C-alpha positions as CSV (number, residue, x, y, z in Angstrom):
1,M,0.0,-0.3,0.2
2,R,1.3,2.8,-0.9
3,E,1.8,6.2,0.8
4,F,0.0,10.5,0.5
5,H,3.2,13.0,0.7
6,E,1.2,15.1,2.9
7,L,1.5,18.8,2.0
8,N,0.6,21.1,4.5
9,S,-0.2,24.5,2.9
10,L,-1.5,25.6,-1.2
11,E,2.3,26.3,-1.6
12,E,3.4,23.4,-1.7
13,V,-0.3,22.0,-3.1
14,D,0.8,24.2,-5.8
15,A,4.2,22.8,-5.9
16,W,4.2,19.5,-5.6
17,I,1.9,19.4,-8.8
18,R,4.1,21.5,-10.4
19,T,7.3,19.0,-9.7
20,N,5.6,16.5,-10.3
21,Q,4.3,14.7,-14.1
22,L,1.3,12.9,-13.2
23,A,0.2,13.5,-9.4
24,L,-2.9,12.3,-7.7
25,L,-4.2,14.6,-5.2
26,Y,-6.2,13.4,-2.8
27,I,-8.5,16.0,-1.3
28,S,-10.1,15.3,2.8
29,R,-11.5,16.8,6.0
30,P,-10.5,15.0,9.8
31,N,-13.9,14.3,10.4
32,C,-15.0,12.7,6.7
33,S,-16.6,8.9,7.7
34,V,-17.2,8.9,3.8
35,C,-12.6,10.3,3.7
36,H,-11.5,7.8,5.6
37,G,-13.2,4.6,4.1
38,L,-12.1,5.4,0.9
39,K,-8.5,6.6,1.2
40,P,-6.7,3.5,1.5
41,Q,-9.4,1.9,-1.4
42,V,-7.8,4.5,-3.4
43,Q,-3.9,3.4,-1.6
44,N,-4.2,-0.2,-2.9
45,L,-5.3,0.7,-6.3
46,M,-2.6,2.7,-7.3
47,D,-0.4,0.1,-6.2
48,N,-1.1,0.3,-10.3
49,Y,0.3,3.7,-11.4
50,L,4.2,3.4,-9.7
51,K,4.6,6.4,-12.0
52,M,1.9,9.0,-10.1
53,Q,3.0,10.7,-7.2
54,L,0.0,10.7,-4.2
55,G,-0.8,13.7,-2.3
56,H,-2.5,14.8,0.3
57,A,-4.3,18.0,1.7
58,D,-6.3,18.1,4.3
59,A,-9.0,20.7,3.3
60,Q,-9.8,22.0,7.1
61,Q,-6.3,22.9,7.8
62,I,-5.7,24.4,4.3
63,E,-9.2,26.5,4.0
64,E,-7.8,28.3,0.3
65,L,-8.5,24.4,-1.6
66,A,-11.9,24.8,-1.6
67,G,-11.8,28.3,-3.8
68,R,-8.6,26.7,-5.6
69,F,-9.8,23.9,-6.8
70,S,-13.6,24.8,-6.5
71,I,-14.4,22.2,-4.0
72,F,-17.8,21.5,-3.0
73,T,-17.7,18.6,-1.1
74,V,-15.8,15.7,0.3
75,P,-13.5,13.8,-0.6
76,V,-11.9,14.4,-3.0
77,L,-9.3,12.6,-6.1
78,L,-7.8,15.3,-8.7
79,V,-5.0,13.7,-11.5
80,F,-2.5,15.9,-12.5
81,W,-0.7,15.5,-15.9
82,E,1.9,17.7,-16.3
83,G,0.4,20.1,-14.3
84,K,-2.8,19.9,-16.1
85,E,-6.3,18.6,-14.1
86,Y,-7.8,15.5,-16.3
87,I,-9.8,13.5,-14.1
88,R,-11.8,14.2,-10.8
89,E,-14.2,12.3,-8.5
90,A,-15.6,13.8,-6.0
91,R,-17.7,12.0,-2.5
92,I,-18.9,9.1,-3.9
93,V,-16.1,7.3,-6.1
94,H,-17.0,4.2,-7.8
95,M,-13.5,2.6,-7.9
96,D,-13.9,0.6,-10.8
97,L,-14.8,3.9,-13.7
98,L,-12.1,5.6,-11.5
99,E,-9.0,2.5,-12.2
100,E,-11.2,3.0,-15.7
101,K,-10.2,6.0,-15.9
102,L,-6.9,6.2,-14.6
103,D,-6.1,3.0,-16.9
104,K,-6.5,5.2,-19.5
105,L,-4.9,8.6,-18.9
106,Y,-1.8,6.1,-17.5
107,N,-1.0,4.4,-20.4
108,H,-1.2,7.5,-22.5
109,V,1.4,9.7,-20.7
110,A,3.5,6.8,-18.8
111,G,3.3,4.1,-21.7
């Protein structure tokens, strides 16, 4: 199970997205039961995408995240390639559909 890199400020999040060609950002809140249940499922799935960097940000700690990424609920999964958002999943994430989307992007860019 892969671990997420903890990001503690909006500046760290932006720098992390810029410096990682293929990146998944997991945004959650501490009191969100859906967030806590989904995170290990995402971690296990990410074993299939070793070239993808994993980052985690706490929307409660970094209040600016909501405005920066137009987030209205948590959890949110954002996948970036070369700094551009390609995949967005929020709240109820269907893991099989997420895997299909990730496969398409990953096979195209990480070949």
